[in-house]
C-alpha positions in Angstrom: 0.0 0.0 0.0 0.9 3.6 -0.2 0.0 5.8 2.7 0.2 9.3 4.1 -1.1 10.4 7.5 -3.2 7.3 7.9 -2.6 6.6 11.6 -6.3 6.1 12.2 -6.7 3.4 9.6 -3.4 1.6 8.9 -3.2 -0.7 11.9 -6.7 -2.2 11.1 -5.7 -2.7 7.4 -2.5 -4.5 8.2 -4.2 -6.6 10.9 -6.7 -7.8 8.3 -4.0 -9.4 6.2 -1.7 -10.6 9.0 -2.3 -14.3 8.4 -2.7 -14.1 4.7 0.3 -12.2 3.3 3.9 -13.3 4.0 5.1 -9.7 3.7 3.5 -6.3 3.9 5.1 -3.2 2.3 4.0 0.3 3.1 5.3 3.2 0.9 5.0 6.3 2.9 4.7 9.5 0.9 5.4 12.1 3.6 3.4 11.3 6.8 3.6 13.8 9.6 1.7 11.6 12.1 2.4 8.1 13.4 1.7 6.2 10.2 5.3 4.9 9.8 5.7 3.9 13.4 2.4 2.0 13.5 3.2 0.2 10.2 6.6 -0.9 11.5 5.2 -2.1 14.8 2.7 -4.2 12.8 5.6 -5.9 11.0 5.5 -4.0 7.7 8.5 -2.9 5.6 8.2 0.9 5.4 9.7 2.6 2.4 9.8 6.4 2.1 9.2 8.0 -1.2 8.6 11.7 -1.9 5.1 12.6 -3.2 5.3 13.6 -6.9 1.6 14.0 -7.7 1.6 10.5 -9.1 -0.1 7.5 -7.4 1.3 5.1 -10.0 4.9 6.0 -9.3 4.4 5.6 -5.6 2.6 2.2 -6.0 5.4 0.9 -8.2 8.0 1.6 -5.5 6.2 -0.9 -3.4 5.6 -3.4 -6.2 9.3 -3.4 -7.1 10.2 -4.4 -3.6 7.6 -7.3 -3.4 9.2 -10.8 -3.4 6.0 -12.9 -3.5 4.5 -14.7 -6.5 1.4 -12.4 -6.2 0.7 -8.9 -5.1 -2.4 -7.7 -3.2 -2.9 -4.0 -3.3 -4.9 -2.3 -0.5 -5.3 1.3 0.7 -4.9 2.1 4.3 -8.6 2.9 4.6 -9.5 -0.6 3.4 -9.7 -4.0 5.0 -9.7 -7.6 3.8 -13.1 -8.9 5.0 -13.1 -11.4 7.9 -12.6 -15.0 6.9 -11.7 -14.0 3.3 -8.0 -15.2 3.5 -8.6 -18.8 2.2 -10.5 -17.5 -0.9 -7.6 -15.1 -1.6 -5.0 -17.9 -1.3 -7.1 -20.2 -3.4 -7.3 -17.6 -6.1 -3.5 -17.0 -6.1 -3.1 -20.7 -6.6 -5.1 -20.6 -9.9 -2.5 -20.8 -12.7 -5.0 -18.9 -15.0 -5.2 -15.9 -12.7 -3.2 -12.9 -14.0 -5.4 -10.3 -12.5 -7.9 -10.9 -9.7 -10.9 -8.6 -9.3 -12.2 -8.4 -5.7 -15.6 -7.1 -4.6 -15.2 -3.7 -2.8 -17.9 -2.7 -0.3 -18.1 1.0 0.7 -19.0 1.7 4.3 -21.7 4.4 4.9 -20.2 5.4 8.3 -16.8 5.3 9.8 -18.0 3.3 12.8 -19.6 0.5 10.7 -18.4 -3.0 11.5 -17.3 -5.3 8.7 -20.4 -7.4 9.3 -22.7 -4.4 9.1 -21.1 -3.4 5.8 -21.2 -6.9 4.2 -24.8 -7.6 5.2 -25.9 -4.2 3.8 -26.9 -2.6 7.1 -24.3 0.2 6.7 -23.4 -0.2 3.0 -23.1 3.1 1.0 -23.8 1.5 -2.3 -23.6 -1.8 -4.1 -20.3 -3.7 -4.3 -18.0 -3.1 -7.3 -15.2 -5.4 -8.5 -11.8 -3.8 -8.4 -8.5 -5.3 -9.8 -6.3 -5.8 -6.7 -4.6 -9.2 -6.9 -2.0 -9.8 -9.6 0.9 -12.0 -10.5 4.2 -10.4 -9.7 5.6 -10.0 -13.2 7.8 -7.2 -14.5 5.1 -6.1 -17.0 2.5 -5.6 -14.3 3.3 -2.0 -13.3 0.9 0.9 -12.6 0.4 3.8 -14.9 -1.4 7.2 -14.6 -1.1 9.9 -11.9 -4.6 9.1 -10.4 -7.0 6.2 -10.8 -3.8 4.3 -11.6 -4.1 1.2 -13.8 -2.4 -2.1 -14.7 -4.2 -2.2 -18.1 -1.3 -2.1 -20.5 0.8 -4.8 -18.9 -2.3 -6.9 -18.3 -3.4 -6.6 -21.9 0.0 -7.5 -23.3 0.3 -10.5 -21.1 -3.2 -11.9 -21.5 -3.1 -11.4 -25.3 0.0 -13.6 -25.3 -1.8 -16.3 -23.2 -0.1 -15.7 -19.9 -3.4 -15.5 -17.9 -6.7 -13.7 -17.6 -8.8 -11.6 -15.3 -10.8 -13.6 -12.8 -13.4 -12.6 -10.2 -12.2 -13.5 -6.7 -14.6 -14.2 -3.9 -12.7 -12.3 -1.2 -14.5 -9.1 -0.1 -12.7 -5.8 0.6 -14.2 -3.2 2.9 -13.6 0.5 2.2 -14.1 3.4 4.6 -12.6 6.1 2.5 -15.9 7.0 0.6 -17.8 7.9 3.8 -19.1 11.3 2.7 -17.9 13.2 5.8 -14.5 11.6 5.5 -14.1 12.6 1.9 -15.0 16.2 2.7 -12.7 16.4 5.7 -9.7 15.2 3.6 -10.6 17.3 0.5 -10.2 14.2 -1.7 -12.4 15.6 -4.5 -10.3 18.8 -4.8 -7.0 16.8 -4.9 -8.4 14.3 -7.4 -9.7 17.0 -9.7 -6.2 18.6 -9.8 -4.6 15.3 -10.6 -7.2 14.4 -13.2 -6.6 17.6 -15.1 -2.8 16.9 -15.0 -3.4 13.3 -16.2 -5.6 14.5 -19.1 -2.8 16.9 -20.1 -0.4 13.9 -20.1 -2.8 11.9 -22.4 -5.6 13.9 -24.1 -7.1 10.6 -25.5 -7.5 9.0 -22.1 -11.3 8.7 -22.0 -11.3 6.9 -18.6 -9.6 9.9 -16.9 -11.8 12.3 -18.8 -14.8 10.3 -17.5 -13.7 10.8 -13.9 -13.2 14.5 -14.5 -16.6 14.9 -16.2 -18.3 13.3 -13.2 -16.4 15.6 -10.9 -17.4 18.7 -12.8 -21.0 17.6 -12.9 -21.0 17.1 -9.2 -19.8 20.8 -8.9 -22.6 21.9 -11.2 -20.1 22.8 -14.1 -22.2 21.1 -16.7 -21.0 23.2 -19.7 -17.4 22.5 -18.8 -18.1 18.9 -18.2 -19.5 18.6 -21.7 -16.5 20.4 -23.3 -14.1 18.1 -21.5 -15.9 15.0 -22.4 -16.4 15.9 -26.1 -12.8 17.0 -26.3 -11.5 13.5 -25.9 -14.4 11.2 -26.8 -13.5 10.8 -30.5 -9.9 10.0 -29.8 -10.9 7.6 -27.1 -13.2 5.7 -29.5 -10.5 5.6 -32.1 -8.0 4.2 -29.6 -10.5 1.4 -28.6 -11.3 0.6 -32.2 -7.7 0.4 -33.2 -6.4 -1.5 -30.1 -3.9 -4.3 -30.7 -5.3 -7.7 -31.4 -6.3 -9.6 -28.3 -6.4 -6.5 -26.1 -9.6 -5.7 -24.2 -11.2 -2.3 -24.8 -10.6 0.5 -22.3 -13.7 1.0 -20.2 -16.2 3.4 -21.6 -19.0 3.2 -19.0 -18.0 6.3 -17.0 -17.3 8.6 -20.0 -20.4 7.3 -21.7 -22.9 8.0 -19.0 -21.3 11.2 -17.7 -20.9 12.8 -21.1 -24.3 11.6 -22.2 -25.8 13.2 -19.1 -24.0 16.5 -19.6 -25.2 16.6 -23.2 -28.8 15.8 -22.1 -28.7 18.5 -19.4 -27.4 21.1 -21.9 -30.2 20.5 -24.3 -28.6 18.0 -26.7 -30.3 14.7 -26.0 -29.6 13.4 -29.5 -25.9 13.9 -29.0 -26.2 12.1 -25.6 -27.9 9.2 -27.3 -25.0 8.8 -29.8 -22.5 9.0 -26.9 -24.2 6.4 -24.7 -24.8 4.0 -27.6 -21.2 4.3 -28.7 -20.2 3.4 -25.1 -22.5 0.4 -25.1 -20.7 -1.0 -28.2 -17.7 -1.5 -26.0 -19.7 -2.7 -23.0 -21.0 -6.2 -24.1 -22.5 -7.0 -20.7 -24.4 -3.7 -20.5 -24.4 -1.4 -17.4 -27.3 0.3 -15.6 -25.6 3.7 -15.7 -25.7 3.6 -19.5 -29.3 2.2 -19.5 -30.5 5.0 -17.3 -28.8 7.9 -19.2 -30.0 6.4 -22.5 -33.5 6.6 -21.0 -32.9 10.3 -20.0 -31.7 11.1 -23.5 -34.5 9.2 -25.2 -37.1 11.0 -23.1 -35.5 14.3 -24.0 -35.6 13.4 -27.7 -39.3 12.5 -27.4 -39.0 8.8 -27.7 -41.1 7.7 -24.8 -41.1 4.0 -25.8 -37.4 3.8 -25.8 -37.1 5.8 -22.6 -39.4 3.4 -20.8 -37.5 0.4 -22.1 -34.2 1.8 -20.9 -35.4 2.7 -17.4 -36.8 -0.9 -17.1 -33.4 -2.3 -18.2 -31.9 -0.3 -15.4 -34.4 -1.7 -12.9 -33.7 -5.2 -14.1 -30.0 -4.8 -13.0 -31.1 -4.4 -9.3 -29.0 -6.7 -7.1 -26.4 -7.4 -9.8 -22.7 -6.6 -9.4 -20.6 -4.9 -12.1 -17.0 -4.2 -12.7 -17.7 -0.5 -12.9 -19.4 1.3 -10.0 -23.2 1.5 -10.2 -24.6 5.0 -9.3 -26.6 5.0 -6.1 -30.3 4.4 -6.5 -30.0 3.9 -10.3 -31.4 0.4 -10.3 -34.4 1.2 -8.1 -35.7 4.6 -7.0 -34.4 6.7 -9.8 -35.7 4.7 -12.8 -39.0 4.3 -11.0 -39.3 8.1 -10.6 -38.5 8.5 -14.3 -40.9 5.8 -15.4 -43.6 7.7 -13.5 -42.6 10.8 -15.4 -43.1 8.8 -18.7 -46.5 7.7 -17.6 -47.5 11.3 -16.7 -46.3 12.5 -20.0 -48.5 9.9 -21.7 -51.5 11.0 -19.6 -51.7 8.0 -17.3 -51.4 9.3 -13.7 -52.6 6.0 -12.2 -49.7 4.1 -13.9 -47.3 6.8 -12.6 -48.5 6.3 -9.0 -48.3 2.5 -9.3 -44.6 2.5 -10.3 -43.4 5.1 -7.8 -41.4 3.9 -4.8 -42.7 4.9 -1.3 -42.1 8.5 -0.4 -39.3 8.0 2.1 -35.5 8.2 2.4 -33.2 10.1 0.2 -35.6 10.6 -2.7 -38.7 11.5 -0.7 -38.9 15.1 -2.0 -38.6 14.0 -5.6 -41.1 11.2 -5.2 -43.6 13.6 -3.5 -43.3 16.1 -6.3 -44.4 13.3 -8.7 -47.2 12.4 -6.3 -48.3 16.1 -6.5 -48.2 15.9 -10.3 -50.4 12.9 -10.1 -53.0 14.8 -8.0 -52.9 17.7 -10.5 -53.5 15.3 -13.3 -56.4 13.9 -11.5 -57.8 17.4 -11.1 -57.3 17.6 -7.3 -55.2 20.7 -6.8 -56.0 20.8 -3.1 -54.5 17.3 -2.6 -51.5 18.4 -4.6 -51.0 21.4 -2.3 -51.3 19.3 0.8 -48.3 17.2 -0.5 -46.3 20.3 -1.5 -46.9 22.3 1.6 -45.0 19.8 3.7 -41.8 21.2 2.1 -42.5 24.9 2.4 -39.8 25.4 5.1 -37.2 23.3 3.4 -33.9 25.2 2.5 -32.9 25.4 -1.1 -36.0 24.1 -2.6 -35.7 23.0 -6.2 -37.5 25.2 -8.7 -39.6 22.2 -9.6 -41.5 22.8 -6.4 -42.3 26.4 -7.3 -43.6 25.3 -10.7 -46.0 22.7 -9.1 -47.1 25.1 -6.4 -47.9 27.7 -9.1 -50.0 25.1 -11.0 -51.9 24.1 -7.9 -52.6 27.6 -6.7 -53.6 28.7 -10.2 -56.2 25.9 -10.3 -57.4 26.9 -6.9 -57.8 30.5 -8.0 -55.2 31.8 -5.6 -52.3 34.3 -6.0 -49.1 32.8 -7.2 -46.8 35.8 -6.5 -44.4 35.3 -9.3 -43.5 31.7 -8.5 -43.3 30.6 -12.1 -41.0 33.6 -13.0 -38.7 32.8 -10.1 -38.5 29.1 -11.2 -37.8 30.0 -14.8 -34.9 32.2 -13.6 -33.2 29.4 -11.6 -30.0 27.8 -12.8 -30.6 24.8 -15.1 -28.6 22.5 -12.8 -31.0 23.2 -9.9 -33.9 21.3 -11.5 -34.8 17.8 -10.6 -36.7 17.2 -13.9 -35.7 18.8 -17.1 -39.3 18.4 -18.4 -40.6 20.7 -15.7 -38.0 23.3 -16.6 -39.1 23.2 -20.2 -42.7 23.7 -19.2 -41.8 26.6 -16.9 -39.9 28.3 -19.7 -42.8 27.9 -22.1 -45.3 29.4 -19.8 -43.2 32.1 -18.0 
């Protein structure tokens, strides 16, 4: 592992592999706390390497020192799950394994126990398979400043018949994505800086561009996100189409859904459809993120039948695991909300109500807005206002709420006090549903 100021995590990480790995190597990149001392006390070799804004370089320092037949890569804020050692050892004994992908479970709180994370009680989102176990061969070295990868060495070796990528049934537990922890350690700011540097290193690296597009969307910089994605998408496609014989394609899920979403949100759903469908050509097993964004783009382009089919494809992925992270709620609540929107657009409010999830949890506000729309479609503006009034004191209400309140009050013959005009003036990124924004602009 590489580590810096990880005194709160590193002992637990090393303890989780104590009886599994015959050597542990920690590359410290400049800790000012007790990280190095704790690691040495736990029996690890501690190497010191200056930080050069390059995760791959730091990782390779440790890999070069490793003497075993296989290397397991962990971060300090990760753990090997309890009782997973035998599965890991069995996987390493498989002569076909060149690269092992392990399921990574993200904790929702820092105090979550391994059992609570693995049984889903305190799981942030569904598990994702990550490449962490590999044969210790000279070709298997990391590349890229951030979101470092073994892809080139793996592709060269597997194309020559040395081995393959295999799913390994040894769970990893990750505490580093707990939202408060990420904010406290400014991980997003650091990663965005390194992502920009990485894209300067290789302007055709669509995987890195995908990460950057996602980060920019999170910050509400939709126009810039679209420019970044479109700037490298063509070259990334060309690289995949012209890859050497036997090489697997670079992953296009993240750039596909993120750029497609940015295009849809900036009023170009047809361009988004082309992006998503191109990404799907290189994703033979499909992915719910791509299904969902294709649904959004299809809806924006007026193809309600295809939109419904895509949202149902996303729903059908519920409970499945994928090599690329599945966006939270994208196989359940979110496609159900969108399917309700399709039904409302078709004029079937009862169908919309039937597909909606219960109004609770993270998406209660969005779900209740659709419920209010259903009541308006039924002609019961008073019932709609009863639902909407529950949120009157909420901070930073989405402009969607103002539009629906305007509709309800208008039907009740009451004063709207410029609600529609205020909603129409809101930033485009503040809206929950683009269809409501379009309606507001048409009637403002």
